[in-house]
N, C-alpha and C positions, 0 to 999 in steps of 0.2 A: 097681169103676170101670174102664172100658175107655178106653184111650188111642186115639182115632180122629182122625187128623190128615190123612190123604191126601184132598185135595179131589176127586180123580178116583174114589176108591173109599171112600166114607164108612164102610163097614162094616169096612174093613181096619184092623188094629191095627199100630202101629209097633213095630219091633224095638228092641233095646237101643241099637245104634249110631245109629239114626234119632233116638232120644231125645237122645243125646249131641250130635248135629249140631244139633238144634233148640235145645237148651240153650246150645250155643256161640254161636248167633246172638243169643239173648236176652242173654247175658252181654256179647257184643260191643256191642250197642246200649246196654246200661247203661254200659259203659266209655266209649263215645262221648259219652253224656250227661254223664258226670262230667268228661270232657275239655273239652267245650263250656262247662260251668258254670265250670270252673277257669280257662279262657281269659278268660271275661268278668271273673272276679275279678281275674285278672292284669292286665287292661287298666286296671282302676280301683283298682290296688293302693294308691295314695296315699290315696284315700277310705277303702278297707277298713281299712288299718292305722291311719290317723290318727283317723278318726271312729268306727270300730266296735271294732277290737281294743284300741286305746289310748284310745278315747273314754271308757272307764270311769274314767280318771284325771282327767277334767275335772270341775270343780264344777258344770258345766251339764248333767251326765248326768241324764236324767229321774228315775232312782231317788233321787238325792240331793236334787233339788228337791222331789220329792213328800214325802220324809221330813222335810225342813225345814218344809214347809207343815203337815204333820200334827203335828210337834212344837210348832209355834207355836200351832196351833188348839186342841190338847188339853193344852197346857202340860206336855209330856213332857220327859224329860231331853234336854239339848243334845247328849248323846253320840251320839244317832242322827242328828243333823243334820251333814252334811258340807258346809260352805260354803266350801271352799277346794280348789284343785287338789291331788291326791295327789302328793307330791314323790317320785316314783319315778324311779330312774336305771337305764336299761337299756344294756348293753354288748354289742357284737359282738366276739368274741375270735378269730375265725378268718377267714382269707382267703376271699373270696367267700361269707362266711357269710350275708350279707343276700340274695344271689341264691338260695342254697339254701333259705333261709327263705321267700322269696317263692314259689318253686315248690312247696315242701312244703305251705305253708298254703293256697295256691290250690287244690291238690288236695283238701285236707281240707274246705275250705268248699264246694268243688264237690261233694264227696260228700254233704255235709249238704243242699245245695240240691237235688241230684238224687235224694234219698232216696225221695220219692213215686214217681218214675218207675221207679226200681230195683224197688220193691215191685210196681209195675204190671207190669213185665216178668216178674217171677216169677209173678205171677198169670196172665199170658197163657200161661205155660208149663204151669201146672197146670190151667187152665180147661177144656181139652177133655176132661179126665177127670171133670169134675163135671157133675151134672145142672143143668137150668136154675134150679131152686130154690137149689141150692148155689152157683151162680155169683152170684146176686143177693146172697146172704149174704156171700160172699167179697169182693165189691166193697165192701160196707159195712165189712167188716173192714179192708180196705186203707185206706180213708178214716180209720177209727178209729186204726189204727197210726200213720199219718202225723200225725194230729192230736195224739195223745198225745206223740209224739216231738218235734214242734216246740213244743208247750207246755212240755215239759221243758227244751228248749234255751233258750227264751225266759226261763223261770223262772231258769235257771242264769245266763244273761247279765245279767238285770236285778236279780237278788237275790243269788245266792250268790257269784259272782265279784267284784262290787264290794266286798262286805263282807270277803271273804277277802283281796283285794289290799290294801285299806286297813289291815287288821290286820297283814298281813305287813310292810308298809312302816313302820308306826308302832311295831311291837313291837321291843324291844331288851333284851338281858340285860346290856348294858354300854355306857356312853357311848363307849368306845374301839372299839367294833365298829360299822362303818358298813354300812348295807344298800345295796349296789350289786349289782343282779341282772343276770344275763346274759339276753339276749333269748331264748335257747333255753329257759331255765328258765321264763320267763314264758309263752312260747308252749306249751310242754309242759303246764304247769298249765292254761292256758286250754283246750287241746284235750281233755285227759283229763276235765276237769270237764264240759265241754259234752256230750261223748259219753256219759259215765257217767250224768249226770242225765237225759239224753234216754232212756237205757236204763232207768233207774229208773222213769220215767213210763210205761213200757210194762207196768208191773205188772198193770193191769187186763186187758190183752190176754193176758199170760202166764197169769193165773188163768183167763181165759175158755177157753183151749185145754186147760189141765190139768183144769179142772172138766168140760169137755166129754167127756173120756175117762175121767173118774171117779177121777183121782188126788187131786184136792183137793175138799173139800166145804165148804159154807158153815158148817156146824156146827163143823167143826174150826177154821176161821178165827175164829169167834166165841169159842171156848174159848181160843184163843191171843191174843185181843185185848190182854190186859194185858201179855203178853210183847212183843207187837208195839209197844205204846206205848213201852215201855222201850227197845227197839231203835231205834225212830224218834228218840227223844230223844238217844240216844247218837250216831246217825248225824248228826243235826242239829248236835250239839256238835262232831263231828269236821270236818264240811265247812264249818262256820262257826266258826272258832276264836275269834271275838270272845266275851268273857265276858258280854256284854249278853244278858239273857234275852229281851228284846224281839226281838233279831235272830234268836236261836235259834228262837223261836216262829214267826217269819215263815217259816222253813224247815220246821219240824216240822209245822205245821198242814196245808199242802198235801199232804205225804206221807201224813199220817194220813187225809186225805180220800180219797186214792187207795186206801188200804187198805179203807176202808169201801165205796167204790165196787166194789172187787174182791169183797167179801163179797156185795154185792147181785147182781153178775154171777154168782157161784158159786151163790147161792140160786136164781136164775132157771134156770140150767142143771139144778140138782137137781130143780126142779119139773117141768121138761120131761122129764127122764129118768124120773121116777116116773110121769108121765102116760103115757109110751110103754110102760112096763112094765105098767101097768094095762090098757092097750088090748090088748096082746099076750097078757095072761094068760088 
């Protein structure tokens, strides 16, 4: 692949420092996008914190209402129905802690919102080195990466975090120990889970690239399926500490579907590779 970026001389290839300069501008635009998104979040901080970040503590949260409706319709255990506000107490223990928290989380949410644009800027940096056919494929990959990431973030926000917070608040090893959490610990948990599950949902894309270069094969993933199921169940048990099997299955099933989708993607790349090898033979 040749890097040709000079509009005055299309046949000229860029040097190393030219690449650095171009990359710097792409990174700068990405940083500006994050700042703009973070500024918008900061302007509406009351809505963001009360309705989104702390909204999962309300009995009117969509997940709780849906589970209560399902529980009543199918006569399931009342343990999955949360019909009361989660009695969580959050404390700020440092001077100007809430201001620091506002700036910190505005940037984090800004990063999440700007994620598709950041990937787009990276694609713009790489695009000149690709053929027209490769560019079309790469643009679809960008959409897929963004789609999987936001699906993971949404799944974490509406499923994993609500159950985890409810369990953390209600669990106690002694009546003499009171659960009073700091806002920092709550926000740290919220952030780590969102980004981690968003990354986990990129599994099909990771497998796509690894299978593309021949590191992972569908046959290997099929043989490892039984081990993958055990690992998925363990992961579901860890990230959803509630002992309710129904809750753990809600988490485990989507992750397993991602694994099966990854096998399908790897098998498709394997078939393409075999076809290319047959043609060149």
